[in-house]
C-alpha positions as MATLAB code, in Angstrom:
seq = 'MTYTHIRLDPGKVATITLARPERLNALSAAMIDEITAAVGEVTESDARALLITGEGRGFSSGADLAADAGSGLPEDVGASLEQHFNPMIEALFALPIPIVTAVNGPAAGAGCSLALAGDIIMAAESAYFLQAFVNVGLIPDAGANWLLPRLAGRARAMEMMMLGDRIPAATALDWGMINRVVADDALPGEARAMAERLANGPTVALGLIRRIAREAEHSSLSEILAAERAGQKTAGESGDFKRAVFAFLSKQPPVFEGR';
ca = [
       8.405   -5.009   12.933;
       5.240   -5.513   14.974;
       3.182   -2.375   15.467;
       0.894   -1.668   18.422;
      -0.356    1.866   17.826;
      -0.540    1.964   14.024;
      -1.217   -0.415   11.150;
       1.089   -0.703    8.169;
      -0.465   -2.317    5.118;
       2.186   -2.895    2.433;
       1.591   -2.875   -1.288;
       1.915   -0.674   -4.333;
       0.050    1.843   -2.192;
       1.407    1.438    1.330;
      -1.036    2.566    4.013;
      -0.253    3.806    7.506;
      -3.337    3.962    9.725;
      -3.147    5.703   13.084;
      -4.857    3.132   15.292;
      -5.636    4.585   18.706;
      -9.258    5.568   18.081;
     -10.091    5.454   21.792;
      -7.637    8.381   22.218;
      -8.618   10.095   18.961;
      -5.253    8.851   17.641;
      -3.291   11.003   20.083;
       0.412   10.832   19.293;
       2.330    9.161   22.108;
       6.106    8.826   21.855;
       5.705    5.119   21.120;
       3.199    5.804   18.360;
       5.407    8.450   16.762;
       8.383    6.091   16.793;
       6.222    3.450   15.109;
       5.261    5.916   12.366;
       8.934    6.730   11.789;
       9.808    3.029   11.633;
       6.931    2.352    9.246;
       8.074    5.140    6.930;
      11.496    3.489    6.930;
       9.911    0.178    5.937;
       7.966    1.879    3.154;
      11.164    3.515    1.888;
      12.836    0.110    1.595;
       9.807   -1.531   -0.033;
       8.441   -1.523   -3.572;
       5.648    0.895   -2.619;
       5.064    3.687   -5.108;
       2.768    5.851   -2.960;
       1.960    6.217    0.737;
      -1.522    6.841    2.149;
      -1.849    8.059    5.750;
      -5.159    8.197    7.606;
      -6.683    7.717   11.043;
      -8.968    5.062   12.455;
     -12.265    6.114   13.992;
     -13.750    9.600   14.085;
     -10.569   11.628   13.826;
      -7.194   11.889   12.143;
      -5.179   12.840   15.236;
      -5.796   14.993   18.292;
      -2.081   15.794   18.514;
       0.444   14.960   21.208;
      -0.826   12.623   23.909;
      -0.615   14.977   26.887;
      -2.209   12.385   29.165;
       0.563    9.847   28.543;
       3.019   11.640   30.839;
       0.501   13.260   33.170;
       1.423   10.957   36.036;
       5.074   12.039   36.009;
       4.356   15.771   36.151;
       5.579   18.466   33.801;
       8.873   17.736   32.018;
      11.797   20.092   32.578;
      12.382   20.340   28.831;
       9.177   20.156   26.820;
      11.215   20.451   23.633;
      13.203   17.269   24.258;
      10.415   15.062   22.926;
      10.509   17.012   19.675;
      14.176   16.221   19.149;
      13.750   12.587   20.163;
      10.447   11.681   18.504;
       8.473   14.272   16.528;
      11.266   15.763   14.434;
      12.623   12.410   13.177;
       9.086   11.470   12.093;
       8.593   14.669   10.084;
      12.072   14.442    8.552;
      11.460   10.813    7.537;
       8.220   11.786    5.802;
       9.859   14.651    3.929;
      12.733   12.406    2.816;
      10.420    9.722    1.422;
      11.072    9.306   -2.337;
       7.423    8.562   -3.202;
       4.295   10.742   -3.035;
       2.202   10.940    0.128;
      -1.580   11.277    0.282;
      -3.106   12.181    3.638;
      -6.792   11.412    4.231;
      -7.919   13.667    7.066;
     -11.029   11.985    8.402;
     -11.780   14.328   11.303;
      -9.892   16.593   13.715;
      -6.207   17.168   12.956;
      -4.760   19.076   15.884;
      -1.293   20.113   16.979;
       1.334   17.680   15.749;
      -1.517   15.746   14.140;
      -2.182   18.815   12.012;
       1.476   18.913   10.970;
       1.338   15.215   10.105;
      -1.757   15.784    7.970;
      -0.170   18.737    6.172;
       3.007   16.755    5.416;
       1.170   15.099    2.540;
       1.730   16.061   -1.077;
      -1.982   15.645   -1.750;
      -4.092   16.478    1.310;
      -7.713   15.341    1.219;
     -10.158   16.109    4.017;
     -13.632   15.016    4.977;
     -16.262   17.743    5.147;
     -16.381   17.326    8.934;
     -12.603   17.622    9.347;
     -10.881   20.610   10.865;
      -7.322   21.762   11.482;
      -6.202   23.220   14.792;
      -3.026   24.671   16.268;
      -4.082   25.171   19.889;
      -0.612   25.363   21.458;
      -1.119   29.033   22.330;
      -4.035   28.039   24.563;
      -1.628   26.186   26.879;
       1.291   28.609   26.582;
       3.318   26.661   24.014;
       4.328   27.196   20.395;
       3.340   25.106   17.354;
       5.804   22.328   16.585;
       6.402   19.253   14.406;
       7.193   21.579   11.523;
       4.063   23.732   11.786;
       6.032   26.997   11.709;
       7.606   25.878    8.426;
       4.535   24.290    6.842;
       1.741   26.737    7.584;
       3.231   29.964    6.131;
       4.133   28.075    2.967;
       0.683   26.537    2.580;
      -1.629   29.297    3.802;
       0.556   32.413    3.649;
       2.044   34.298    6.579;
      -1.067   36.255    7.574;
      -3.342   33.229    7.785;
      -0.645   31.108    9.409;
      -0.159   33.731   12.115;
      -3.912   33.895   12.689;
      -4.118   30.127   12.999;
      -1.129   29.838   15.330;
      -1.724   32.939   17.484;
      -5.492   32.624   17.959;
      -5.701   28.836   18.246;
      -9.057   28.625   16.465;
     -10.395   25.655   14.532;
     -10.023   25.925   10.760;
     -12.819   23.941    9.065;
     -11.923   21.846    6.040;
     -13.755   24.207    3.671;
     -11.765   27.174    4.996;
      -8.508   25.221    4.767;
      -9.325   24.518    1.124;
     -10.065   28.201    0.493;
      -6.765   29.138    2.149;
      -4.809   26.747   -0.073;
      -3.742   24.543    2.854;
      -5.278   21.386    1.400;
      -6.194   20.001   -2.014;
      -9.711   18.602   -1.765;
     -12.729   18.342    0.525;
     -15.053   15.380    0.015;
     -18.063   13.884    1.758;
     -17.141   11.999    4.911;
     -18.269    8.618    3.607;
     -16.486    9.166    0.286;
     -13.092   10.066    1.744;
     -11.597    6.559    2.129;
     -12.408    5.566   -1.445;
     -11.401    8.861   -3.034;
      -8.154    9.073   -1.086;
      -7.227    5.527   -2.076;
      -8.079    6.269   -5.705;
      -5.786    9.296   -5.578;
      -2.975    7.246   -4.031;
      -3.438    4.531   -6.657;
      -3.307    7.123   -9.426;
       0.020    8.358   -8.092;
       1.262    4.789   -7.589;
       0.567    4.117  -11.261;
       2.517    7.186  -12.317;
       6.197    7.686  -13.194;
       7.664    7.082   -9.744;
      11.128    8.453  -10.510;
       9.706   11.709  -11.866;
       7.209   12.041   -9.018;
       9.954   11.597   -6.440;
      12.052   14.253   -8.155;
       9.091   16.645   -8.331;
       8.509   16.095   -4.622;
      12.126   16.771   -3.690;
      12.740   19.766   -5.942;
       9.460   21.448   -4.975;
      10.534   21.192   -1.324;
      13.988   22.553   -2.133;
      12.438   25.476   -4.019;
      11.013   26.811   -0.774;
      14.475   27.734    0.514;
      16.610   27.925   -2.653;
      17.488   30.576   -5.214;
      16.243   30.505   -8.795;
      19.721   29.538   -9.990;
      19.855   26.644   -7.541;
      16.483   25.341   -8.679;
      17.398   25.684  -12.350;
      20.448   23.534  -11.595;
      18.306   21.042   -9.662;
      15.868   20.838  -12.581;
      18.712   20.218  -14.987;
      20.100   17.389  -12.848;
      16.645   15.992  -12.170;
      15.695   16.009  -15.831;
      18.808   13.987  -16.614;
      17.784   11.406  -14.009;
      14.164   11.310  -15.194;
      15.276   11.105  -18.809;
      17.338    8.012  -18.028;
      14.367    6.200  -16.473;
      12.623    3.342  -18.193;
       9.302    5.093  -17.633;
      10.375    8.033  -19.803;
      11.401    5.703  -22.608;
       8.124    3.780  -22.323;
       6.129    7.013  -22.345;
       7.852    8.272  -25.508;
       7.256    4.949  -27.250;
       3.612    5.001  -26.145;
       3.212    8.574  -27.417;
       4.633    7.667  -30.816;
       2.373    4.608  -30.901;
      -0.655    6.706  -29.893;
      -1.149    4.525  -26.812;
      -1.461    5.525  -23.139;
       1.787    4.953  -21.233;
       2.053    2.169  -18.659;
       4.545    3.241  -16.022;
       6.505    0.617  -14.101;
       8.038    2.916  -11.518;
      11.620    2.720  -12.712;
];
């Protein structure tokens, strides 16, 4: 597929770059559909990790409100969620490989949700996170109401969503929303190094960790114990487990092949 609003660079670490810097990577319907399609391509490829970042001075300013300005206000503002935003978020959550997001500047609205959909979330010192929907009489979307309470806790999530204030990267780190804050000029290299580390890991096990950790957020202890039992069987049948045991017995570092 040919992409207009993003770049997809395949490889062991697949990279999706939001590429509308002149609009601060605002998420138009066409751009969102391209992200969803790219995630589908990554799923079918041999990639073992996905890195998502933005081109220019920001990660994403959120939904592109200017795109439909000429046609007036839509009757159903939520329709675009069902048609575009929700499939993108669901595709990311279903991906069987780890995701690293490199937040290189503002991450607002749905762009904030996209940034927080990563398993490892790395932000530049100048980055900030913003849910400003309340300022225009709307509610957070693209999974924000699910993500934020789980990452930051209910009290902080409610503050972020009800007040619509910017949350600087350092505060987001303190709140437990993200994993690391690094110098702006160091972010691209450090985020890629993190993605490469994951891509060199035991891909089957990492995919299972990703899935079961998500399931744990809405499952009982008994259900997760059962999921761990089934997952451990799958991981134990992988070639990477066998290679790791042999390497351990040989006092050598394991070399994982992703299967």
